[in-house]
PyMOL commands that place a pseudoatom at each C-alpha (Angstrom):
pseudoatom trace, name=CA, resn=MET, resi=1, chain=A, elem=C, hetatm=0, pos=[-28.577, -26.985, -2.014]
pseudoatom trace, name=CA, resn=VAL, resi=2, chain=A, elem=C, hetatm=0, pos=[-31.520, -28.236, -4.013]
pseudoatom trace, name=CA, resn=LYS, resi=3, chain=A, elem=C, hetatm=0, pos=[-31.609, -31.966, -4.446]
pseudoatom trace, name=CA, resn=ILE, resi=4, chain=A, elem=C, hetatm=0, pos=[-33.720, -33.245, -7.248]
pseudoatom trace, name=CA, resn=VAL, resi=5, chain=A, elem=C, hetatm=0, pos=[-33.916, -36.941, -7.907]
pseudoatom trace, name=CA, resn=CYS, resi=6, chain=A, elem=C, hetatm=0, pos=[-35.032, -37.699, -11.390]
pseudoatom trace, name=CA, resn=GLU, resi=7, chain=A, elem=C, hetatm=0, pos=[-33.621, -40.843, -12.974]
pseudoatom trace, name=CA, resn=GLY, resi=8, chain=A, elem=C, hetatm=0, pos=[-30.082, -40.523, -11.597]
pseudoatom trace, name=CA, resn=LYS, resi=9, chain=A, elem=C, hetatm=0, pos=[-29.645, -36.786, -12.325]
pseudoatom trace, name=CA, resn=SER, resi=10, chain=A, elem=C, hetatm=0, pos=[-29.137, -35.692, -8.701]
pseudoatom trace, name=CA, resn=GLU, resi=11, chain=A, elem=C, hetatm=0, pos=[-25.352, -36.177, -8.859]
pseudoatom trace, name=CA, resn=GLU, resi=12, chain=A, elem=C, hetatm=0, pos=[-25.037, -33.894, -11.917]
pseudoatom trace, name=CA, resn=ILE, resi=13, chain=A, elem=C, hetatm=0, pos=[-26.821, -31.055, -10.150]
pseudoatom trace, name=CA, resn=MET, resi=14, chain=A, elem=C, hetatm=0, pos=[-24.605, -31.466, -7.081]
pseudoatom trace, name=CA, resn=LYS, resi=15, chain=A, elem=C, hetatm=0, pos=[-21.456, -31.446, -9.230]
pseudoatom trace, name=CA, resn=TYR, resi=16, chain=A, elem=C, hetatm=0, pos=[-22.710, -28.366, -11.060]
pseudoatom trace, name=CA, resn=THR, resi=17, chain=A, elem=C, hetatm=0, pos=[-23.267, -26.395, -7.850]
pseudoatom trace, name=CA, resn=ASP, resi=18, chain=A, elem=C, hetatm=0, pos=[-19.978, -27.611, -6.366]
pseudoatom trace, name=CA, resn=LYS, resi=19, chain=A, elem=C, hetatm=0, pos=[-18.133, -26.333, -9.470]
pseudoatom trace, name=CA, resn=HIS, resi=20, chain=A, elem=C, hetatm=0, pos=[-19.737, -22.921, -9.066]
pseudoatom trace, name=CA, resn=ARG, resi=21, chain=A, elem=C, hetatm=0, pos=[-18.812, -22.813, -5.377]
pseudoatom trace, name=CA, resn=LEU, resi=22, chain=A, elem=C, hetatm=0, pos=[-15.215, -23.679, -6.227]
pseudoatom trace, name=CA, resn=LYS, resi=23, chain=A, elem=C, hetatm=0, pos=[-15.057, -20.968, -8.903]
pseudoatom trace, name=CA, resn=LEU, resi=24, chain=A, elem=C, hetatm=0, pos=[-16.562, -18.403, -6.533]
pseudoatom trace, name=CA, resn=PHE, resi=25, chain=A, elem=C, hetatm=0, pos=[-14.136, -19.395, -3.776]
pseudoatom trace, name=CA, resn=THR, resi=26, chain=A, elem=C, hetatm=0, pos=[-11.163, -19.138, -6.165]
pseudoatom trace, name=CA, resn=LEU, resi=27, chain=A, elem=C, hetatm=0, pos=[-12.309, -15.713, -7.366]
pseudoatom trace, name=CA, resn=LEU, resi=28, chain=A, elem=C, hetatm=0, pos=[-12.700, -14.420, -3.807]
pseudoatom trace, name=CA, resn=VAL, resi=29, chain=A, elem=C, hetatm=0, pos=[-9.282, -15.724, -2.754]
pseudoatom trace, name=CA, resn=GLY, resi=30, chain=A, elem=C, hetatm=0, pos=[-7.717, -14.127, -5.854]
pseudoatom trace, name=CA, resn=LEU, resi=31, chain=A, elem=C, hetatm=0, pos=[-9.333, -10.758, -5.132]
pseudoatom trace, name=CA, resn=LEU, resi=32, chain=A, elem=C, hetatm=0, pos=[-8.276, -10.964, -1.486]
pseudoatom trace, name=CA, resn=LEU, resi=33, chain=A, elem=C, hetatm=0, pos=[-4.667, -11.590, -2.528]
pseudoatom trace, name=CA, resn=LEU, resi=34, chain=A, elem=C, hetatm=0, pos=[-4.659, -8.647, -4.930]
pseudoatom trace, name=CA, resn=VAL, resi=35, chain=A, elem=C, hetatm=0, pos=[-6.113, -6.273, -2.362]
pseudoatom trace, name=CA, resn=SER, resi=36, chain=A, elem=C, hetatm=0, pos=[-3.942, -7.462, 0.519]
pseudoatom trace, name=CA, resn=CYS, resi=37, chain=A, elem=C, hetatm=0, pos=[-0.723, -7.268, -1.504]
pseudoatom trace, name=CA, resn=GLY, resi=38, chain=A, elem=C, hetatm=0, pos=[-1.261, -3.574, -2.231]
pseudoatom trace, name=CA, resn=TYR, resi=39, chain=A, elem=C, hetatm=0, pos=[-1.871, -4.050, -5.958]
pseudoatom trace, name=CA, resn=LYS, resi=40, chain=A, elem=C, hetatm=0, pos=[-2.180, -0.790, -7.842]
pseudoatom trace, name=CA, resn=PRO, resi=41, chain=A, elem=C, hetatm=0, pos=[-3.097, -0.586, -11.515]
pseudoatom trace, name=CA, resn=SER, resi=42, chain=A, elem=C, hetatm=0, pos=[-0.503, 0.737, -13.952]
pseudoatom trace, name=CA, resn=SER, resi=43, chain=A, elem=C, hetatm=0, pos=[-2.601, 3.861, -14.571]
pseudoatom trace, name=CA, resn=HIS, resi=44, chain=A, elem=C, hetatm=0, pos=[-1.964, 4.813, -10.929]
pseudoatom trace, name=CA, resn=MET, resi=45, chain=A, elem=C, hetatm=0, pos=[1.788, 4.361, -11.391]
pseudoatom trace, name=CA, resn=ILE, resi=46, chain=A, elem=C, hetatm=0, pos=[1.768, 6.394, -14.614]
pseudoatom trace, name=CA, resn=LYS, resi=47, chain=A, elem=C, hetatm=0, pos=[0.329, 9.343, -12.702]
pseudoatom trace, name=CA, resn=ASN, resi=48, chain=A, elem=C, hetatm=0, pos=[3.457, 9.308, -10.529]
pseudoatom trace, name=CA, resn=ILE, resi=49, chain=A, elem=C, hetatm=0, pos=[5.432, 10.167, -13.667]
pseudoatom trace, name=CA, resn=PHE, resi=50, chain=A, elem=C, hetatm=0, pos=[3.071, 12.150, -15.887]
pseudoatom trace, name=CA, resn=THR, resi=51, chain=A, elem=C, hetatm=0, pos=[0.872, 15.004, -14.842]
pseudoatom trace, name=CA, resn=ASP, resi=52, chain=A, elem=C, hetatm=0, pos=[-2.544, 15.677, -16.336]
pseudoatom trace, name=CA, resn=LYS, resi=53, chain=A, elem=C, hetatm=0, pos=[-1.325, 17.988, -19.112]
pseudoatom trace, name=CA, resn=ILE, resi=54, chain=A, elem=C, hetatm=0, pos=[0.709, 16.188, -21.768]
pseudoatom trace, name=CA, resn=TYR, resi=55, chain=A, elem=C, hetatm=0, pos=[2.139, 17.427, -25.048]
pseudoatom trace, name=CA, resn=VAL, resi=56, chain=A, elem=C, hetatm=0, pos=[2.680, 14.766, -27.688]
pseudoatom trace, name=CA, resn=GLU, resi=57, chain=A, elem=C, hetatm=0, pos=[4.737, 15.233, -30.829]
pseudoatom trace, name=CA, resn=VAL, resi=58, chain=A, elem=C, hetatm=0, pos=[4.955, 12.513, -33.435]
pseudoatom trace, name=CA, resn=LEU, resi=59, chain=A, elem=C, hetatm=0, pos=[7.851, 12.320, -35.878]
pseudoatom trace, name=CA, resn=VAL, resi=60, chain=A, elem=C, hetatm=0, pos=[7.835, 9.925, -38.822]
pseudoatom trace, name=CA, resn=ASP, resi=61, chain=A, elem=C, hetatm=0, pos=[10.942, 8.759, -40.681]
pseudoatom trace, name=CA, resn=LYS, resi=62, chain=A, elem=C, hetatm=0, pos=[11.236, 10.356, -44.129]
pseudoatom trace, name=CA, resn=ALA, resi=63, chain=A, elem=C, hetatm=0, pos=[11.562, 6.897, -45.672]
pseudoatom trace, name=CA, resn=GLU, resi=64, chain=A, elem=C, hetatm=0, pos=[7.979, 6.200, -44.530]
pseudoatom trace, name=CA, resn=ALA, resi=65, chain=A, elem=C, hetatm=0, pos=[6.431, 9.273, -46.158]
pseudoatom trace, name=CA, resn=GLU, resi=66, chain=A, elem=C, hetatm=0, pos=[3.487, 7.293, -47.576]
pseudoatom trace, name=CA, resn=ASN, resi=67, chain=A, elem=C, hetatm=0, pos=[2.495, 6.139, -44.085]
pseudoatom trace, name=CA, resn=ALA, resi=68, chain=A, elem=C, hetatm=0, pos=[3.139, 9.462, -42.291]
pseudoatom trace, name=CA, resn=PRO, resi=69, chain=A, elem=C, hetatm=0, pos=[-0.463, 10.719, -41.991]
pseudoatom trace, name=CA, resn=PHE, resi=70, chain=A, elem=C, hetatm=0, pos=[-1.766, 7.315, -40.917]
pseudoatom trace, name=CA, resn=VAL, resi=71, chain=A, elem=C, hetatm=0, pos=[1.053, 6.777, -38.407]
pseudoatom trace, name=CA, resn=LYS, resi=72, chain=A, elem=C, hetatm=0, pos=[0.635, 10.235, -36.847]
pseudoatom trace, name=CA, resn=ASP, resi=73, chain=A, elem=C, hetatm=0, pos=[-3.134, 9.847, -36.488]
pseudoatom trace, name=CA, resn=GLU, resi=74, chain=A, elem=C, hetatm=0, pos=[-2.808, 6.326, -35.135]
pseudoatom trace, name=CA, resn=ILE, resi=75, chain=A, elem=C, hetatm=0, pos=[-0.167, 7.228, -32.532]
pseudoatom trace, name=CA, resn=ASN, resi=76, chain=A, elem=C, hetatm=0, pos=[-2.203, 10.231, -31.388]
pseudoatom trace, name=CA, resn=ARG, resi=77, chain=A, elem=C, hetatm=0, pos=[-5.310, 8.031, -31.060]
pseudoatom trace, name=CA, resn=ILE, resi=78, chain=A, elem=C, hetatm=0, pos=[-3.416, 5.377, -29.096]
pseudoatom trace, name=CA, resn=VAL, resi=79, chain=A, elem=C, hetatm=0, pos=[-1.791, 7.944, -26.778]
pseudoatom trace, name=CA, resn=TYR, resi=80, chain=A, elem=C, hetatm=0, pos=[-5.120, 9.630, -26.129]
pseudoatom trace, name=CA, resn=THR, resi=81, chain=A, elem=C, hetatm=0, pos=[-6.898, 6.369, -25.283]
pseudoatom trace, name=CA, resn=ARG, resi=82, chain=A, elem=C, hetatm=0, pos=[-4.033, 4.959, -23.190]
pseudoatom trace, name=CA, resn=PHE, resi=83, chain=A, elem=C, hetatm=0, pos=[-3.190, 8.008, -21.116]
pseudoatom trace, name=CA, resn=LYS, resi=84, chain=A, elem=C, hetatm=0, pos=[-6.731, 9.288, -20.638]
pseudoatom trace, name=CA, resn=SER, resi=85, chain=A, elem=C, hetatm=0, pos=[-5.178, 12.628, -19.823]
pseudoatom trace, name=CA, resn=GLN, resi=86, chain=A, elem=C, hetatm=0, pos=[-5.549, 16.033, -21.275]
pseudoatom trace, name=CA, resn=ILE, resi=87, chain=A, elem=C, hetatm=0, pos=[-3.384, 16.489, -24.361]
pseudoatom trace, name=CA, resn=VAL, resi=88, chain=A, elem=C, hetatm=0, pos=[-2.491, 20.155, -24.683]
pseudoatom trace, name=CA, resn=SER, resi=89, chain=A, elem=C, hetatm=0, pos=[-0.205, 22.455, -26.667]
pseudoatom trace, name=CA, resn=LYS, resi=90, chain=A, elem=C, hetatm=0, pos=[3.456, 22.624, -25.751]
pseudoatom trace, name=CA, resn=ALA, resi=91, chain=A, elem=C, hetatm=0, pos=[3.041, 25.969, -23.982]
pseudoatom trace, name=CA, resn=TYR, resi=92, chain=A, elem=C, hetatm=0, pos=[0.551, 24.537, -21.446]
pseudoatom trace, name=CA, resn=ALA, resi=93, chain=A, elem=C, hetatm=0, pos=[2.073, 21.076, -20.979]
pseudoatom trace, name=CA, resn=THR, resi=94, chain=A, elem=C, hetatm=0, pos=[3.871, 19.947, -17.855]
pseudoatom trace, name=CA, resn=SER, resi=95, chain=A, elem=C, hetatm=0, pos=[4.995, 16.665, -19.469]
pseudoatom trace, name=CA, resn=GLN, resi=96, chain=A, elem=C, hetatm=0, pos=[6.133, 16.058, -23.034]
pseudoatom trace, name=CA, resn=ILE, resi=97, chain=A, elem=C, hetatm=0, pos=[6.409, 12.901, -25.108]
pseudoatom trace, name=CA, resn=TYR, resi=98, chain=A, elem=C, hetatm=0, pos=[8.238, 12.806, -28.421]
pseudoatom trace, name=CA, resn=ILE, resi=99, chain=A, elem=C, hetatm=0, pos=[7.437, 9.668, -30.380]
pseudoatom trace, name=CA, resn=SER, resi=100, chain=A, elem=C, hetatm=0, pos=[9.579, 8.843, -33.410]
pseudoatom trace, name=CA, resn=TYR, resi=101, chain=A, elem=C, hetatm=0, pos=[8.322, 6.179, -35.784]
pseudoatom trace, name=CA, resn=GLU, resi=102, chain=A, elem=C, hetatm=0, pos=[11.541, 4.930, -37.324]
pseudoatom trace, name=CA, resn=GLY, resi=103, chain=A, elem=C, hetatm=0, pos=[10.016, 2.606, -39.899]
pseudoatom trace, name=CA, resn=SER, resi=104, chain=A, elem=C, hetatm=0, pos=[9.156, -1.016, -40.303]
pseudoatom trace, name=CA, resn=THR, resi=105, chain=A, elem=C, hetatm=0, pos=[10.620, -4.035, -42.037]
pseudoatom trace, name=CA, resn=PHE, resi=106, chain=A, elem=C, hetatm=0, pos=[8.641, -6.961, -43.413]
pseudoatom trace, name=CA, resn=THR, resi=107, chain=A, elem=C, hetatm=0, pos=[10.248, -10.382, -43.632]
pseudoatom trace, name=CA, resn=PRO, resi=108, chain=A, elem=C, hetatm=0, pos=[8.595, -13.312, -45.424]
pseudoatom trace, name=CA, resn=LEU, resi=109, chain=A, elem=C, hetatm=0, pos=[8.368, -16.422, -43.242]
pseudoatom trace, name=CA, resn=ALA, resi=110, chain=A, elem=C, hetatm=0, pos=[6.521, -18.945, -45.439]
pseudoatom trace, name=CA, resn=TYR, resi=111, chain=A, elem=C, hetatm=0, pos=[5.753, -19.431, -49.120]
pseudoatom trace, name=CA, resn=GLU, resi=112, chain=A, elem=C, hetatm=0, pos=[3.116, -21.399, -51.004]
pseudoatom trace, name=CA, resn=ASP, resi=113, chain=A, elem=C, hetatm=0, pos=[3.192, -21.710, -54.818]
pseudoatom trace, name=CA, resn=GLY, resi=114, chain=A, elem=C, hetatm=0, pos=[5.657, -18.821, -54.994]
pseudoatom trace, name=CA, resn=TYR, resi=115, chain=A, elem=C, hetatm=0, pos=[3.520, -16.450, -52.889]
pseudoatom trace, name=CA, resn=VAL, resi=116, chain=A, elem=C, hetatm=0, pos=[4.308, -15.246, -49.383]
pseudoatom trace, name=CA, resn=THR, resi=117, chain=A, elem=C, hetatm=0, pos=[1.773, -16.791, -46.987]
pseudoatom trace, name=CA, resn=ARG, resi=118, chain=A, elem=C, hetatm=0, pos=[3.203, -15.629, -43.649]
pseudoatom trace, name=CA, resn=TYR, resi=119, chain=A, elem=C, hetatm=0, pos=[5.323, -12.627, -42.734]
pseudoatom trace, name=CA, resn=ARG, resi=120, chain=A, elem=C, hetatm=0, pos=[6.897, -10.885, -39.766]
pseudoatom trace, name=CA, resn=ALA, resi=121, chain=A, elem=C, hetatm=0, pos=[6.797, -7.114, -39.322]
pseudoatom trace, name=CA, resn=ASN, resi=122, chain=A, elem=C, hetatm=0, pos=[9.345, -5.347, -37.105]
pseudoatom trace, name=CA, resn=ILE, resi=123, chain=A, elem=C, hetatm=0, pos=[8.172, -1.882, -36.081]
pseudoatom trace, name=CA, resn=LYS, resi=124, chain=A, elem=C, hetatm=0, pos=[10.709, 0.483, -34.502]
pseudoatom trace, name=CA, resn=VAL, resi=125, chain=A, elem=C, hetatm=0, pos=[9.575, 3.355, -32.263]
pseudoatom trace, name=CA, resn=LYS, resi=126, chain=A, elem=C, hetatm=0, pos=[11.624, 5.707, -30.091]
pseudoatom trace, name=CA, resn=PHE, resi=127, chain=A, elem=C, hetatm=0, pos=[10.150, 7.526, -27.103]
pseudoatom trace, name=CA, resn=ASP, resi=128, chain=A, elem=C, hetatm=0, pos=[11.715, 10.620, -25.568]
pseudoatom trace, name=CA, resn=MET, resi=129, chain=A, elem=C, hetatm=0, pos=[9.893, 11.827, -22.494]
pseudoatom trace, name=CA, resn=GLN, resi=130, chain=A, elem=C, hetatm=0, pos=[10.353, 14.978, -20.508]
pseudoatom trace, name=CA, resn=THR, resi=131, chain=A, elem=C, hetatm=0, pos=[8.572, 14.812, -17.164]
pseudoatom trace, name=CA, resn=LYS, resi=132, chain=A, elem=C, hetatm=0, pos=[8.609, 16.617, -13.862]
pseudoatom trace, name=CA, resn=GLU, resi=133, chain=A, elem=C, hetatm=0, pos=[11.356, 14.154, -12.810]
pseudoatom trace, name=CA, resn=GLY, resi=134, chain=A, elem=C, hetatm=0, pos=[13.657, 14.631, -15.818]
pseudoatom trace, name=CA, resn=LYS, resi=135, chain=A, elem=C, hetatm=0, pos=[14.263, 13.235, -19.288]
pseudoatom trace, name=CA, resn=VAL, resi=136, chain=A, elem=C, hetatm=0, pos=[14.206, 9.560, -20.265]
pseudoatom trace, name=CA, resn=SER, resi=137, chain=A, elem=C, hetatm=0, pos=[14.567, 7.875, -23.656]
pseudoatom trace, name=CA, resn=LYS, resi=138, chain=A, elem=C, hetatm=0, pos=[13.380, 4.411, -24.631]
pseudoatom trace, name=CA, resn=GLU, resi=139, chain=A, elem=C, hetatm=0, pos=[13.694, 2.688, -28.002]
pseudoatom trace, name=CA, resn=ILE, resi=140, chain=A, elem=C, hetatm=0, pos=[11.301, -0.194, -28.626]
pseudoatom trace, name=CA, resn=THR, resi=141, chain=A, elem=C, hetatm=0, pos=[11.096, -2.661, -31.503]
pseudoatom trace, name=CA, resn=THR, resi=142, chain=A, elem=C, hetatm=0, pos=[7.947, -4.747, -31.670]
pseudoatom trace, name=CA, resn=VAL, resi=143, chain=A, elem=C, hetatm=0, pos=[7.224, -7.843, -33.734]
pseudoatom trace, name=CA, resn=HIS, resi=144, chain=A, elem=C, hetatm=0, pos=[3.948, -8.687, -35.460]
pseudoatom trace, name=CA, resn=GLU, resi=145, chain=A, elem=C, hetatm=0, pos=[3.451, -11.951, -37.354]
pseudoatom trace, name=CA, resn=SER, resi=146, chain=A, elem=C, hetatm=0, pos=[0.497, -12.727, -39.582]
pseudoatom trace, name=CA, resn=ASP, resi=147, chain=A, elem=C, hetatm=0, pos=[-0.746, -14.943, -42.374]
pseudoatom trace, name=CA, resn=ILE, resi=148, chain=A, elem=C, hetatm=0, pos=[-1.381, -13.378, -45.765]
pseudoatom trace, name=CA, resn=GLU, resi=149, chain=A, elem=C, hetatm=0, pos=[-3.286, -14.221, -48.929]
pseudoatom trace, name=CA, resn=ALA, resi=150, chain=A, elem=C, hetatm=0, pos=[-1.946, -13.788, -52.453]
pseudoatom trace, name=CA, resn=SER, resi=151, chain=A, elem=C, hetatm=0, pos=[-3.621, -10.436, -53.170]
pseudoatom trace, name=CA, resn=SER, resi=152, chain=A, elem=C, hetatm=0, pos=[-1.976, -7.023, -53.395]
pseudoatom trace, name=CA, resn=LEU, resi=153, chain=A, elem=C, hetatm=0, pos=[-5.076, -5.265, -52.017]
pseudoatom trace, name=CA, resn=TYR, resi=154, chain=A, elem=C, hetatm=0, pos=[-5.197, -7.553, -49.022]
pseudoatom trace, name=CA, resn=SER, resi=155, chain=A, elem=C, hetatm=0, pos=[-1.424, -7.230, -48.567]
pseudoatom trace, name=CA, resn=SER, resi=156, chain=A, elem=C, hetatm=0, pos=[-1.723, -3.451, -48.304]
pseudoatom trace, name=CA, resn=ALA, resi=157, chain=A, elem=C, hetatm=0, pos=[-4.430, -3.740, -45.647]
pseudoatom trace, name=CA, resn=LEU, resi=158, chain=A, elem=C, hetatm=0, pos=[-2.310, -6.237, -43.701]
pseudoatom trace, name=CA, resn=ARG, resi=159, chain=A, elem=C, hetatm=0, pos=[0.673, -3.893, -43.843]
pseudoatom trace, name=CA, resn=THR, resi=160, chain=A, elem=C, hetatm=0, pos=[-1.449, -1.146, -42.326]
pseudoatom trace, name=CA, resn=GLU, resi=161, chain=A, elem=C, hetatm=0, pos=[-2.787, -3.513, -39.658]
pseudoatom trace, name=CA, resn=ALA, resi=162, chain=A, elem=C, hetatm=0, pos=[0.738, -4.713, -38.831]
pseudoatom trace, name=CA, resn=ILE, resi=163, chain=A, elem=C, hetatm=0, pos=[1.919, -1.122, -38.322]
pseudoatom trace, name=CA, resn=ARG, resi=164, chain=A, elem=C, hetatm=0, pos=[-1.129, -0.357, -36.159]
pseudoatom trace, name=CA, resn=SER, resi=165, chain=A, elem=C, hetatm=0, pos=[-0.588, -3.463, -34.042]
pseudoatom trace, name=CA, resn=GLY, resi=166, chain=A, elem=C, hetatm=0, pos=[3.133, -2.747, -33.695]
pseudoatom trace, name=CA, resn=LEU, resi=167, chain=A, elem=C, hetatm=0, pos=[2.484, 0.828, -32.591]
pseudoatom trace, name=CA, resn=GLU, resi=168, chain=A, elem=C, hetatm=0, pos=[-0.001, -0.357, -29.968]
pseudoatom trace, name=CA, resn=LYS, resi=169, chain=A, elem=C, hetatm=0, pos=[2.471, -2.937, -28.663]
pseudoatom trace, name=CA, resn=ALA, resi=170, chain=A, elem=C, hetatm=0, pos=[5.247, -0.342, -28.540]
pseudoatom trace, name=CA, resn=LEU, resi=171, chain=A, elem=C, hetatm=0, pos=[3.130, 2.112, -26.589]
pseudoatom trace, name=CA, resn=ASP, resi=172, chain=A, elem=C, hetatm=0, pos=[2.003, -0.639, -24.202]
pseudoatom trace, name=CA, resn=GLN, resi=173, chain=A, elem=C, hetatm=0, pos=[5.653, -1.557, -23.584]
pseudoatom trace, name=CA, resn=PHE, resi=174, chain=A, elem=C, hetatm=0, pos=[6.447, 2.107, -23.060]
pseudoatom trace, name=CA, resn=LEU, resi=175, chain=A, elem=C, hetatm=0, pos=[3.595, 2.419, -20.549]
pseudoatom trace, name=CA, resn=ALA, resi=176, chain=A, elem=C, hetatm=0, pos=[4.838, -0.660, -18.698]
pseudoatom trace, name=CA, resn=TYR, resi=177, chain=A, elem=C, hetatm=0, pos=[8.278, 0.961, -18.563]
pseudoatom trace, name=CA, resn=VAL, resi=178, chain=A, elem=C, hetatm=0, pos=[6.768, 4.215, -17.293]
pseudoatom trace, name=CA, resn=SER, resi=179, chain=A, elem=C, hetatm=0, pos=[4.704, 2.292, -14.731]
pseudoatom trace, name=CA, resn=ALA, resi=180, chain=A, elem=C, hetatm=0, pos=[7.842, 0.636, -13.392]
pseudoatom trace, name=CA, resn=LYS, resi=181, chain=A, elem=C, hetatm=0, pos=[9.477, 4.048, -13.160]
pseudoatom trace, name=CA, resn=GLY, resi=182, chain=A, elem=C, hetatm=0, pos=[6.419, 5.317, -11.304]
pseudoatom trace, name=CA, resn=MET, resi=183, chain=A, elem=C, hetatm=0, pos=[6.577, 2.402, -8.881]
pseudoatom trace, name=CA, resn=LEU, resi=184, chain=A, elem=C, hetatm=0, pos=[10.251, 3.076, -8.207]
pseudoatom trace, name=CA, resn=LYS, resi=185, chain=A, elem=C, hetatm=0, pos=[9.492, 6.720, -7.547]
pseudoatom trace, name=CA, resn=SER, resi=186, chain=A, elem=C, hetatm=0, pos=[6.612, 5.935, -5.176]
pseudoatom trace, name=CA, resn=LYS, resi=187, chain=A, elem=C, hetatm=0, pos=[8.863, 3.559, -3.161]
pseudoatom trace, name=CA, resn=LYS, resi=188, chain=A, elem=C, hetatm=0, pos=[11.506, 6.274, -2.762]
pseudoatom trace, name=CA, resn=GLN, resi=189, chain=A, elem=C, hetatm=0, pos=[9.015, 8.667, -1.187]
for i in range(1, 189): cmd.bond("trace and resi %d" % i, "trace and resi %d" % (i + 1))
show_as sticks, trace
zoom trace
């Protein structure tokens, strides 16, 4: 340790280095615990369920016809980035995911001068998956809350953002579910 005495500043430098040592020690202990407990990331568990070749089909509720192109593109983008696997045609796939966007509802939560200033969006998504282990279905409803300004242009952009956020949350919940399934399968073997 470097000790510099300059008008009572030596204690500050010692405290500063002691804080860094404590942080480093805490980080090392945390890493040791993760490694020693056999921690495996969820992407490892997902591979126990899904193979490398996945077919994804997105269905959008007819009541949401105006959002259909956006929803399909967004779900495909999210699936591609989350799975990091090869998405292929149905003929070449060994795993299949059918994602049904069943719509969204928007509920006002707060008003100011007659305008909605906060809302809640409920986004409903159903997942049907066919894997090497069998078929599983999971229906997920996510909630997204946000503030809003009194502008129809801004409201439209927030609606789109709420749907995007809800779809991401739904897929993350689905992946957590699949990871748990993968963990159960790996324990059985």
